[in-house]
N, C-alpha and C positions, 0 to 999 in steps of 0.2 A: 544321407539317403534319401532316395526319391522318393517322391508323394504314394508310390505304386508298390512301396516295402510290405513287406507280410510279416509279422508275427509268427516265428515256426519255430520246428527244435529239431537239432544236428542229429542227421542217421546217424551218424559214429558211435560212439563206445557210451558207457554208461552212466556216467556224468549228467547227460541230457541238457546240454547246455543250450539256451535260448540263440536265437538267430534273427534278426533283418536280414530278410532277402528281398529281392526283388526281381523282376522278369530280366532284365538287362547283365543279371549277374552281381550286382552289386552287394556282397556280403558286409556283416557287423555283429558284433557281440547285440545280445539283448541285455540295456542297463538294469531292466526292470525283472528279467526270470532268476529266483532265487538260487539258481543251481551255479550260474557262471559269473552274474554280476555285470556284464559285459566283455568277461574276456572270451576268447576263442584259442583252440592251438592250431598247430599249422594245418591239419584237416579239416577243421572248420573255418578257416580264413579262406584257402583254397576251394571251395564249395562251387564260386562261382566258375571257376576255370572245368568242373564238371559237367557242365547242364548240357553240352550239344547231343546231338541225336546220333554221332558216329558208333557206330557198330551194334545199334540196340535193336530188339526184337521189335517190330512193327505192326507184323498180323500174326494169325495162328499159323502153326506149317505141322503137316500128316508127313510123318517120312522126311523126306527134302524137297516138297511141293507146300506152294500156298497154300491155305483153305482158308473157308470162312467160319466164323467162329459158332453158325448153326451145327457143322457139318463137326467141325472140331469137339463140340461139347456133347452134342450128343455120342457121338463113339470115346469118349472120356466115360459120360452117363450110363451107355449101354455097356460098356467092359466093365467097367466097377460094380454094376449092378448084378452082371452074368457070374465074375467072381466070387460074389458072395452069394449069391443063391448058390451055384454050384460047389463052391469049394468053401465054404460056410464063410462069417467075417473077418476070422482073423486072417483069414487069404488076400486083405487087403490093407496097404499102410499108407500113412500121411508120413512126411518127411521133411519137418517147417523149418522156422526160422524165427529167431531175434531181430529179423529186420523188418518181420510182419508188424503192421499196425497193430493193436487191441481189439480193434474189429476183426480184422481178417483171422486173427487167432480164434477169437468169442466161435467165428462160423465153423473154422474148419473143425477143433475141437466138438460142435454141437451135430455136426452134421456125421465124424466118423463116431462118436461116442455115443450119442443121444439114437441115430438113426440106421447108419450102417452096424451100427451095435459091436465094434472092439476096441480095445484102448490101444491098436496100435500107431498111434501117435506120437511121435519125439520131435527132437527139435534142434539145432545143433547148441543150443545152449544149454544141452546136455553138456557140451565139450566142454565150456565156462564155469558153470557154478551149482552142477547138480549137487557135488559131497557138500557145498553151503546148503543148500535144501536140504540135503539127508542130516546134515549136524541139525541144525534149525527144529526140525519135525524132531529128533530124538531128545534135544535139547528142552525144547520151549512147547511141543505138543502141536507147534505149527510153523508154517515159515515165515518167521516176522524177522523185521531188520529193526532191531529194537532203535537205531538212532537217529540223528539229522547230521546234514553236513556242515552245519556251524558248531558241532560238538567238535570238530579238530582245532577252530578256531580259540574255542575259550578251554582244550584240554590242557594240561601241564605237562603231559608226556604223548605221543604218539607212537606208537610202535607198528611200521611197515614190514607187515612177514609176508616174503614171499610176492610181493610186488614191485616194481618199476613205474611207481606213480608218475614222475615224470616224464614217461615217455609213451607208458598205456592211458594216464587218464591223464592228460597235462594240465588243464582247469583245475582240479582239486590240487592237485600238487603245487600251482600256481597261488591259491588259494593257503594253503599252508603255508606255503614259503613266507607270501605277505604275512600271515600272523606273527610268523618267529621274526619276523623284521621289525613288529612292532613289541611283541614278547620276545627278546633275545633267551628269558629263563625257558621258554618252550621248549624242551627237549625231543628231538627224535631220534629212534632207534630203526636202523633199516637192518631186517634180519634178510641175508638171500645168499645164495651160495657165489652168486656174482657179485661184483663190485660194479653197480649199474650207475646211469645217471643220476639217479633218487640220490644214492649215498652221497654226493657231494652235499645236500642238505643235513646229512645226519650227522649229531653228538656221538652216536656209535655206531659202527657197520659190524654185524656177527657175521663173520663167511660160514654159517652154519654148514653140514655135511649134509648133501641133498636125503631129502625126507626124517632129519632130524629133530623137526619140528615137534612131534606128540611130545619126546622128550624131554624137550625143551622147555615145553609149558605144563609137564608132570614134575620137572623139577622146581619150577616158578611153583605150583601148586603146596607141593613139602617144605617150601621155604616159606610160605605165607603160613602152612601152621606153626611153622617151628618159630616161628616173630610173634606167634598171636594174632594177627592179621584179617582173621577169620571175622567174617561180619554174623557173630553165632546167633542174633537174633534172624538176621533175614536168613537163614540155613535152615534155623527150625521153622519159619512160616512159611515160605515159599520154594524151600528145593528138599527133594529127596537123594537120596543114594549117595551122599557126601561119603559115608565110612569106606564105603567098596572106592568109590573113584582114589580118593585118599591114598587107602592100602597100596592099591597097583601103579600109583607114582611113588611110594618110595620102593620100587624095585627098579626104577629109573637111574641109569649109571652116566655119570657125566661124560664118562668118552666117547659116549653115543653120538654127542652134539659135533664133534671135531672141531671144539673152540677148548682156547688156553685157560687155565682158571680162573686167570684175572680178567679176562672179557668177562666171561660167566657169573665172574663175581659182583661185576660193574654192574649188567644188565637184572640182575635179580636184585641188587640193591635200589636200583633206580625205580625196578617197576614197584616193590614191595613199598617204599617210602614215599609213592608218589598217590594220591585219591584219585584224582583227576585224571584215567588214564583212556585215550581209544586205541584198542589194536584193531587194525584196518589189515586184511588179509586179500589176496585174491589167489592169480592163479598157480603161484608156487606154493602153494596151500592145496589148492583144489587138484590139480591135474596130476595126481599122484596115484597109486595106488592102494594107499592107506589116506585120502583126501580126508574122508568122513570124521576117521579117529584124530586126525591133527585138528578137524574144527571142533570138535568136542575137546579138546584137550584146551583150546584157547578159552572155547567157554566155559568149561571148568572154572578156569582162577575167577573170570569176573561174577559168577552166581557165586565161586563159596566169599565172596571181597563185598558182595552187595554192589560191585561198582559196574552198575548197568542200566539204563533208559533215564539218566539223569543229565544233566548238563554237564557235555566236557568228556563224557567216562560209558563206554560200553564197546562189545565188541563189532565190527563193521564188513560186514561181505560187499567187496566191490565189484559188482559187477561186469563184464567185460561188453556185452551189446548192448543198444540203446532202449529194445522193449525186452532185455528178457525178465526183467520183473512183471510185464504185462502181459508175458507167456505162462508165468509162474499165479498167475491170479485166475486167468482162466482156464487153467490146469491142461495146460499146453503139453504138458510131459507124460511119458505113456502111462506113470504110476499116479496118477493125479486127478483128483476131480475140480472141476471148477469154483470156483470164490474162498480159495482153501481147503473147499469137504475133501473128505475120505473116499477113496476109490472104492476101497473095502469094506465101508458101512454101509450096510443094507439100506437103513435108514436116509441116508444123506443121497445115496443112486436115487430114493426110490422118489424124494422129493424134486431133486433134479429133474429124473423123469415126468414128472407130474406136471413142473412148470412149463417142460420144453414139449407137453404132450406128446412126448416119444413113444413111437412103437417098440423098442426095446432099450438097453443100456446097457453097455460094455459094464460087466462084472468080475472082473479081476485085469489086475497091469497088463500094458502090452508090452511090447519089446522095445527095449532102451535104444539109443543108435545102433553100437557096435553089434547087440543081437539081431537087431532089424536087418543089417547088410547081410549079416551072417543065416539068416532065413531065407532072405533073399538067392544066395548061394546057391542053398540047398535045395531051392525050386519053393519052398512052401508059400512064398510070395507072390499072386498073381496079377494084382496090379497094383504099381506104385506109382504116389503123387510127389514128387519134388516139389517144393517152393522157396523161392526166395534163398537158395543157397546153394555152396558148390562141395559136395559131399566129396568129388572124388581129388577134390584139394586137400579140404578141411580136416577130412576123418582119418584116423590110425589106419595101416596098411592098405595106402591108397589102391594101389593097382587091385587089392582084392574085391576092394568096394569099387571100381570101376567093372571088372567082371561081374559082380554079383548083379549090377543093375542091368546089365544086359542080359543075364539069363532070365530074370521076368520076364512073363508072356507079353506085359501092357504096362508100357511107363510114361509116364506124362510129367512134366516139370514147366512151373510157371516161374519167368521170370524176366528180366528187365532188357537183358543180352543176349545179342543174336547165336553167339559162337564162347561156349564156356568149358571146359573138360568135361562137367558131368552132361549139360546138351547133348555134346557128342556122343552122349550113350542112351541118352531118349529116343523113342516114337513119335511124343509131340510134344510142341514147344506152343505155349500162350504166353501172350505178352501181357504184362502186367504195367501197372504207370510206377513211375518209381518218386522218390523224395523230390518234394518242388511240384507234383504234380497229381499228388494222393493226399487226400484226408483222413483225419483221425487223431486217437491218444495215444503215447507210450508213457511207458512208466520209469522213472531212473531209479538209483540205488536208495536213495531215499525214500521210497514212497511218493514219488510228484509227478503227479499226474499232467502230463502237457500235451495240449497241441500239436501233430504235425497240420499244418495247412498251406492247400493251394496256390500256389503264387506261376505257374507256368501252365498252357494248354495242354491236352491229353495227346502226347503224339499217335500218328496212325492210327490203328484201330485198337490201342491198348486200354484194358479194365482195372480197376480197383482189383484186389485178390477176393475182398470179401462179396462182390459181387460175381466174380466168377465162381466161387462155391457155391453161392446162391442159386446158379441158375446151374448148375449141374444137381442140387441139391432139387428145386424143382423137376429138372428131368428125370432123375432118380425116381419120382413118384410124392414127394411132399411138399406140393404148391404152395401151402398155408404157410407150412414153421419157415420156409426161407422168400416170405414175400415181401424182403426186407427193398423200402427204395433209398434211403440214404444211408450215411453210416450213423447218423445219429438216431436213426431209428435201431440200429445195430446195438449203441453205446447204449440206450438208454433199456431195451432190454437185459442185456449185462447188467445195469446197474440194478434195474428189480429183484433178478435171481440172486445179486447179493444180499438179499433180506436174509437169507437162510443163513448164512454166515451166521449172523446175529444170534436167528432163530437155534441154530447148532452150539450157539458160544464163541465162534471160530473170531479172529481176530479180521478179515476182509468183509468189510464192510461200505461202498459206495451208495446206498440207499438215496442219500439225501441228493444224488443225482437223477434220479431214474426218472423224474418231470420237468427236466430240463427240455424249453421249444428248442426249436431247430437255429433260432438267432442268438441263445441262451450258450447253446451247446458250441455254436460257432465262436462265440467269446469266451468259454471257459479258460479262466488264468491258471495259473500252474498249482494243483491244489494236493496237498497230501492227503494220503486216505492214513484213519479212518474217515467216513464222510457218511456218518447215520443220519437217521431221518431226526433224530432226538437226540442231544448233546455233542458235547464239545466235538470238533474234525482236530484232525492233523497229531501232531505233536510225538511222544516218544512211546515206549511199551516198556512195564517189567520193573518201574521206581521201586513199587511196591507187591512185587511179586503179579499174581493175576494169569499166571501160565495156563496153558490149554491141553496140559494133560488132564483124565478125568476127575484128579484130587486138585487141581486148581495148581499143582507146583511144577518147576522146572526139576528135570533130571540132569544130576552129573553122574556119566558114567565113568567107568572104570576103562582107562585107554593103554593098552600093552605097546611096549615099543614094537616095532616093526620088527619084521624076523629079518638079520642078515645077507646081506648078498652073497653068494657063493662067489668066489674070483671068476673070470671068464678070461682064460686066455688068449682063445680066438677072436674076444671082442672086448677088448678091456677098457674103453673108455663109454662113460655114460653120456647120454646126446640130450640135452635140454635145449628145445624149443619155446618162442613164443616173438614176440610183435618187434617193428623197428618202430621209429617216433612219427615218422609221415606217412606210413600204408596203413591201411586199412583190410584184414581178411586178406580176400583173392584178389585185389586192387581191381575191381571192375570196375570201381568209381575213381579209387586214388589214384592208380592208374594213368585215370588221364590228365592229372597236374603237372605240369614238365618240372613247377618246382618241387612238388613231392617226391618227384624221381631221382632229383637231383643230390640228395642228399645221401642216402643209399642205393646205386643202379643195378647192382644184380646182388644174387644170392653168395651168402659168405658162410666162412666157417670161423667161427672166432675160437681162439684156440689157444693154450698155456705154454708157455717157452719148451717146457720140459714134453709136453705132449707132440710138441711139433717137431722137437729134436728126435724123440724114440721113435715119431714116423718119416725125418727125412723130410719134413716141410720147409720149406723157407715161405717169408712174407710175398704175398701175390703168388704162390703156385696155386695150381689145381690141384683138390683133393677128393679122393671120392671115397665117401662115407657110406658103410654097407651095415645091415643087420639081416638075420633070418628071415628077411619079408622084401627089403628091397634095397634101391643104391640110390646117390644121388651125388652129383660132383657139382664142387663150388669154389670160391674163391680161397683163400687163405688167407685170414687176418691175424697174426702173432698177437698176443695181448695178456698181462695176467691179471685181467678183469676176469676171465674165470678159471675158477679152480684148476689145479693139476688131474686127472683123471674124469676131466669135465668138459665138454664141448659145446657151445651155444649157435646154434642155426636159427634163422629168422624165418617164417613160414608162407610167407605172404605168394611166394612163386608157382607158378602156373604153367602147364604146357604152352598156354599161350603166348606167354612170354619169355619161357627160358626151355631148353630143350633138356636141363639135367636138373633144374632147382626145387622139384617139390618134394619135399622133404619128407613130408607123413608117408610117401611111399615108404619112407623106410621105417618110421616109425612102428612098435611091436602093438596088437588090439588089446595089451592088457588095461583091464577094468579096475576101480574101485570094487568089492563087492558088494557093499551095500548102494552106494549112488550109482553105479552103472558108468562114473565119470570115466576118462580114458586117461590112462598115468602117460601124458604126454610129453615129461620131462625125464621117462628113467629107460630108455632104450639102450638095451649094450650094442656097442657097433666097434668095427677096425673101421682102421684111415691106415690111406696108403696114395702116394703122391703117383698123379698123372704127370706122364710128360708126355706132354703134346707135341707134335712137329713144328708147329706155328702157333702163336699168340697174335690176334686180331683187336683194332681197336676201328669202329665205323661210325660216320654220323651221316645222316642223309635227311634231303627235305621228302624224301619216300616212307611208304610204312615197312618196315622191313619186318621179316619173320624170322625167326630161330630156326633153319635150316643146317645149321651145322652141327655135330658130336659136341661142342660146347657151345652155347648161346645163350645173352642175356638184352632182353629187348625193353628199352624207356622210352618215356616221349620226351622232347624236346619243344621248346616253343616253335619250331619251324619243321619240325619234322620227330626222326626218331633217332636215337643211340643204338651200339649195341659192340659187348663186348664177345669175341669169339676165340675158337681157337680149333683146329683138327688135326689129325693123327697123319697127314699125306700132304707134302707139299702139290698146290697147283700147277697144271702144263703152261698157262698163263694168268700173271697177275692181273692184267686188266681184267679179263675176264672175268675172274674171280671174286673183284673189287665189285664190280658191276651187279652180278647176283645177290650178292650179300647187300650193296645198296639198294638194290631194286630199283635202278638207274640204267637203261640199255640205253639212253641218249645221249646227247651231249658228246662235248670235247672231251680227252683225257689227257691229263701230266701225269707222267708215270716217272719216279726214281726206285731204282733197284740196287742194290748192293748183294750180290750173290755170297760174297768171301762173308761178309756178317751174316746173311740172311733172313735182311730186311727188303721190306718193299714198300712206297707209299704211292698213292694214288689220289687223284681228283679230279673232278667231275665239274665241268663248268658249262655253263649253258647262257646264250646271251648275255655276257657280261657280270653272271651270275653264278658263284659255287652251292653247287648242288648237292657233295658229297665229297668225301675226303676218307679213307681208308690207308691204317698205318697196320703193318703186320711186321711180327720178327720173331725170333728163335726163342727168346724168352719172351715174359710179359713185359707189354709193351709200356712204358714210359712216356709221358708225354704231359704238356698241361691240358686236360679234358674242360675242362671249365671252357678254357682259350679256345678252344677247336671247334667245339660246338656252338661258342658265339659267332664264327663266323661262314656258319651256314647262311644258306639267304644271303648273304651280303656280294659286295663287289671286289670282296679281298683278293689279291692276286694267287693264283694256285700253288706257284712255286715258293711263294712268301710263306703259304698257310702249310704246305710239307715239313714246314719246320716243327710244328708240333708244338712250337713254344713262342708265345707274344714278343713281340720286340721289347729293344732296352726303353722302349718310351711307352711299353703298354707291360706294366706290371702283371704277371700271375698272379691272379684274385686264389689260386689254390681251391683245396677239396671244399664243397659246400659243407656250411657248417650254420648260417640262418637262411632257411627256406624263403622266408616272408620278404627278405631286400635281397638276395640273391647275395650274400656276403661269404666269402670265403675265407678258409686257414689262414692265408698267408694274407690277405687285408687283414686283419685281424692281428696278426703280429706286427705288423708294419705300423698299427695303429697303437701298441703296445708300445713299442720299441720309441714311439714319437710322445709317450706321455702319458699314455689312455689307461693307466695303472687299474681302474676300480671297474665292475660291469656297466655304471651308470654312463662314465667317460667314455667307454668302447659304444656305447647306445647314443653318444652324441660325436663321436667320430664316424662310425658306422652305421649307423641305424638297427645293427644287429640287436637281437634280444627286446626292441622297444615295441612290439608288437604283438606277438602270441606267447611271448616269452618262453616257447620249448625248447629255444635252444643255450636256454641261461646257464643250466648242467655244462655243456661244452664247451661258454665261454669262460665259466668259472676253471675249469678245468685247464685251457690255453691259457687264462691270467696265471694259475697257480702253479703252470709247466714252466712258462716264462721269468716269472718270480724268482724262481728256484735256479734257471739259468744263471740269470743275471748274478744270484748270491754267489753261484760256485765261481761264473767269473772272476769276481772282485773278491 
């Protein structure tokens, strides 16, 4: 690292990895950070490639014109004040983000709840962990994560439920993988309808029927009772509701899990006879119409056995976003109050109002995410502020969300990017500082508060989110309450406020940090809360009870099996959405890194062979996926990783980079009745083949845009690449290629074969190859990695149009290792040459030796190659 490197925290998932970052883009893992101990995933490793200012919003905009900050903020303040005065406080709303820092979240929450006087503030964290929050509160009395990351390394059994840890939280997966290498007796169970990359580590994979989780853990609870493994002392002293929970659990039927009796018995026996069990759950549990019940079914088993709060054991909610936990701490959800206090508790409200010296206080829960945009569509919201998120892509029924935003009389958005799907719908755009430019704190999934620190200059006229919000608060008439001069001052106020947590017997307390000087705040090391003024800090919760219900006990809840779904003959397949390994949310940052786009360069439909045959689909076809709400067109990937009757589609692609890949336009706005979290993994859909007249692949030094009926754009090191398709033949292939490639100049070399329906066009200028275009009547087959590598070189245009490397330049194949650009063919050649272990592959190709995110895929390639060799022998 350089002398200018700064210790900061990764802006991606909830693991909260420490990063050493320099202004020149040099990135490394922080060996001293307890979350990652120097490890980074592919996304974190590529952060240096995302720091350019291309596409950044650098000045306020009103409509389509540039504006000054005074004009823009006066307009925002006046319109929000007028809406609240004319239509009441509940006519305004904020929709915020787990990408905000805690200081940003805090000022937003204070402004809207304590001064405007409404709880209409919700966050995209509602989409990833609200069911966990609700389950925690029902069981524990407050939203407490009991354990620590080290529990995964000291456990004897780790159960991963609805979590593709290898792709979604890679560094924690690497920690688990390393622990299992040292202690092979450590068992790992993966419970997931899909067989994901995480399953490579599993001693047992349970291909559960979708939404069968609650039934499975009810069966476990009854088995624990049958074997007399209940911790009777712990239950008597620290738990209520045991008998009712067991009585309901005894109604569970094994057939509802979709598991065979042998694998079910294996799981029950393993869990029952292993005391040190950690059960990690994530979006496969939370993103469900019965997500909160699933959470409580898991918690019931840990509470009944007292396997909670001690080293190596306990339930663990893995959050999706870098500061989802910080948002929970400040009360950033519509039904929460700051410091884990209760919005509907008058004493809590009064105490917060008094400490804020606030003129009012919201006294009832506000609108949760899906409800909020429904209210926008009905005309009930008159002023809406969206901060650091892209709901037109990420929320279910996304087309309706776009229409709802446009229906609001006044809308404002704070973001770092000038052009997003949501930004196209609003009236005012305000430029925010991004990662590397802003300073504050985030809290990861194990309650560790870490600093994000500046190491880049502020670009253009961008400002920190807390600063923008405070300025609006002052302009709305509350100058003293929002007279902050730094993020450290905001943090100190929040820490002082957390004394109320201790006063009211709650878990969240960081009052011991309330007197930090600016220098001490800047130097704050990673710190696990609670941090009280007196007494021990950090650690685990609930080993000896001490829950936060009035009686001091946890509550076990009776959890009924979800109602079985009626067959849907019109839409017979269940849609499951999620992430891919190398992209983050809507790709505004990760989409800038060429190596991250090389692994999965277009949106796709992962489908079982049986479902593909029923729909008449073949590999690499285009398929239309449609629901009652919308449709998407996606590339077909046939695999037995998905169960028959269920398809998987990643959620990252936007209208900015894909003409038809925005899958949340298809997802139904169904929510969990307790948590309000959308059920993003259960929409009924129909599938049909899309027969385009021609298909194409293009790569260019220019920035291409998705202008064809099917198009998906990704960055390369020298420009962009695109998959395209159309339903009519062009009159002139050269003209068509130039339009797609965005290359009007230069010379063209064209090869056409009308009999085969193929066309190939190369654009070259001054001895440099600037664009290549390939079209065919069927999906184009060629070496994409080879073709991409030719752009910007002096390659011969005619040879380039072959689309495959010459004999002396082996085809590397599809990208597997994003860190070192290692393709599948290169790996297979290394295996054929004798590299038959993961270590040997790393020595030969470097694959898997940096971030390690590709190791599950490397192991899969090794396993397949070994099987083929044995079959040949």
